[in-house]
N, C-alpha and C positions, 0 to 999 in steps of 0.2 A: 311421773307429772302427766304425761301425755295419756296414760292408761283411763286415768280419771276423768279428764277431758273429753275423751272418748265416751265414757259410760255417761258423762253429764249430757253430751249432745244427743245419745241414744234416748234419755229419759225425756228431754225436751221434745225429741222428734215423736215420742210415741204420745205425750201428752198433747201436742200440737194436732197429731192426726185424730185422736180421740175427739178433740173440740171442732175440727173440720167436718166431722161425721154427724155431729150432734143438729139438732132442728132449729135450733135459733141462729137467727142471722149475725147476732153480735158475736154468739160463741165461734161462730165460724171465722169472722174477721180476726177477731185475736187468735184462733188459731193458725191463719194465714200469717199473721205477725209473727207470733212464736217459731213457727217453722224456719222463718227468714232469719231470726235471730239463733236458731239451731245451727243453720247451714253456715251462718257469717263465723259462729264459734268453732264450726269444724274446720273450715277453711283456715282459720288462723291457728287451729292445732296442728293441722297438717302442714303448714308453713314451717314448722318448728319452733320449739319453744326455746330458743338459742340465747345465750348471753354474748354480745357483741357491740361494735361499734357502728354510729351511723357510717353510710356508704358515701363518705367523702374521701376521696383517693388522696392517701397520704403514704408514705413508705415506712411510716413506723408501726401503723396498725396491722396486723396480720389478719384477724377475723371480722367480716362484715356480716351484717344482717340483712337477708334479701327484703328489700322493698315492694317487691312485685304483690304478695299475699296482701299487705297493709294498703296497698292503692285499691286492690281488687276489693277488698272489704268494705273501703270508704265509699266506692262508687256503690256498691251494694247497698250499704246503709241508706243513701240517697234514693236510691229507687223504692226501697223498702218502705220509706217514709212516704213517698209520693203514692205509693199503692195503698198504704195503709189509710191516708187522708183520703183516699177517692173511697175504698170501700166504705169509710165511715159515714161519707157523706150520702152514698148511694143507700146504704142502710138505714140512713134517718129518714131520708127521704122516701122510701119504701114504708117505713113503720108510719110516717105521717098519712101517707095516699091509703095504704091499706087497713093501718089500726092494728097490725101483728106483725111479730117478728119471726113467727112459726113457718118455717119454709114449705111444711107439708100444707099449711092454709092458703099458700101463694099459687096454687097450680090453676086456678081460672075454671071456667066453667068448659065441658066438654063441647065441641062444636057438634052441630048435627052435620049428616052426611048429605044433606041436599035432598032428603026425602020429605 
């Protein structure tokens, strides 16, 4: 099962790199969002897909699930949500001001060298 999850993480990472390298600002935002999902899935997979009990210490339970990867992923999800919200607002404002979402057209005019 872990091999399948790692392959899915690789596919998600490849798709997100493709989206980030495109010229559309919305695709870049979706690519960064997708790469955070891929990294979260990778961290959960590396934490281990184990069966066990919650880490409430009792003497009768012998296997516990490590809670650190889950806490790390929860923090990463909150940070990714805030970053995505900021990127979407920035992309909307850029489109509203410039009238385009093409990154190539956002370069501006070249400055003269003072001659």
